[in-house]
Each structure stands twice: as C-alpha cells, then as structure tokens.
C-alpha positions in Angstrom: 105.2 96.3 72.9 106.1 98.8 75.6 105.7 97.3 79.1 105.9 99.3 82.5 106.4 97.2 85.6 105.7 98.8 89.0 107.7 97.3 91.8 110.4 96.4 89.5 113.1 96.2 92.3 111.3 93.5 94.3 111.8 89.8 93.9 109.0 89.1 91.3 109.2 92.5 89.5 112.9 92.1 88.9 112.6 88.6 87.6 109.8 89.6 85.2 111.8 92.6 84.0 114.6 90.4 83.2 112.4 87.8 81.5 110.5 90.4 79.3 113.5 92.6 78.2 114.7 90.4 75.3 111.1 90.4 73.8 109.7 93.8 74.5 110.6 97.5 75.5 110.5 97.2 79.2 111.0 99.7 81.9 110.4 99.3 85.7 109.7 101.8 88.4 110.2 101.4 92.1 110.7 103.7 95.1 113.4 101.2 96.5 111.8 101.1 99.8 111.8 97.4 100.0 113.3 96.2 96.6 117.0 96.3 96.3 117.5 95.2 92.6 119.3 98.0 90.8 119.1 97.9 87.0 119.6 100.6 84.4 115.9 100.1 83.3 114.5 100.6 86.8 113.7 104.3 87.7 113.0 105.8 91.1 109.4 106.9 91.1 107.3 107.4 94.2 103.9 106.0 92.9 102.1 107.7 95.8 103.0 111.0 94.1 100.4 111.5 91.4 102.4 114.2 89.5 105.6 112.3 89.4 103.8 108.9 88.4 101.8 110.7 85.7 104.8 112.4 84.1 106.7 109.1 84.0 103.7 107.4 82.3 103.1 110.3 80.0 106.7 110.2 78.8 106.9 106.3 78.4 103.4 105.7 77.0 103.2 101.9 77.9 101.0 99.5 76.1 100.9 97.2 79.0 101.0 98.0 82.7 102.0 95.2 85.2 101.4 96.5 88.7 103.5 94.6 91.2 104.3 97.6 93.6 102.8 97.2 97.1 103.9 97.4 100.7 103.6 93.8 101.9 104.7 94.2 105.5 103.1 91.2 107.1 104.3 92.1 110.4 103.5 95.9 110.3 100.2 95.4 108.7 98.4 94.4 111.8 99.7 97.6 113.6 99.2 100.0 110.7 96.6 98.6 108.4 95.1 101.9 107.3 98.4 103.4 106.4 99.5 100.3 104.3 96.0 100.0 102.6 96.1 103.8 101.8 99.6 103.6 100.4 98.8 100.6 98.2 95.5 102.2 97.0 97.1 105.4 96.1 99.9 103.8 94.3 97.6 101.7 92.2 95.2 104.6 91.4 98.1 107.1 90.7 99.4 104.4 88.1 96.1 103.3 86.6 94.6 106.7 85.9 97.3 108.1 83.7 97.9 104.7 82.1 94.3 104.7 80.9 94.6 108.3 79.9 97.5 107.3 77.8 95.7 104.4 76.1 97.2 101.4 78.0 95.8 98.3 76.3 96.2 95.8 79.2 96.6 96.0 82.9 97.9 93.0 84.9 97.6 93.1 88.7 99.4 90.8 91.1 98.9 90.0 94.7 101.3 88.8 97.5 101.3 85.7 99.5 101.1 88.1 102.5 97.3 88.4 101.9 97.1 84.9 103.4 99.0 85.7 106.6 100.7 83.0 108.6 
C-alpha cells in the first residue's frame, strides 16, 4: 500500500512514518516550517501551493492519505486566527482534491491538542 503523510517532519508525523515504513511504501511531505525531522523519504512540499502539491500527488499516486500538516501555533493563533485558519484550510484542500482525483482509497485526518487551548 502506498501511504502519503503530510506534516511528516513533525513529532507525530515522523514517528508515524518510521512506524509504517517496514509495512508499506511510505513517503512524507513537509515544508519544514515547524518540523525538523529530516529523512530521505520526506520531501519539501509547500501544501499551500496547489500546483506543487498536485504534481507530487500525481507522481506518487497514494492509496492512503494521512493528513497531519497544520500550523498549530497556540500563541500566535489568538493574534492571527484568520491567517492560520486559511493556511490550514488551503493545505488540506490542496492535498485532498488531487488525492481524490488520483483515486485515494482512504483519508485519515488528525487534530492537535492545541485545539483545546490552555
């Protein structure tokens, strides 16, 4: 099974990538704005760029999409809620649309503890 993990350089994404690699063909994407885990199977992709994201998904053709990418800036979110929401929304849609167009069989969405605040 071919699995694409977004946000793969973050804490949860990098652990999931390592866990799934022995069992499946797994690649990760990240823009490395927050995550710092560098791995030969993690590619730099800016998910807010539809063309770049679509090209990567068209080339890889995943069966499963695990979407973990998000700006989870707890401190910044109160000062820039629209910017953070727009970024997360664009990254999700720019990933989901080409994944569906390429016949993805399953989409797994995650959240963050930051939705709960302090």
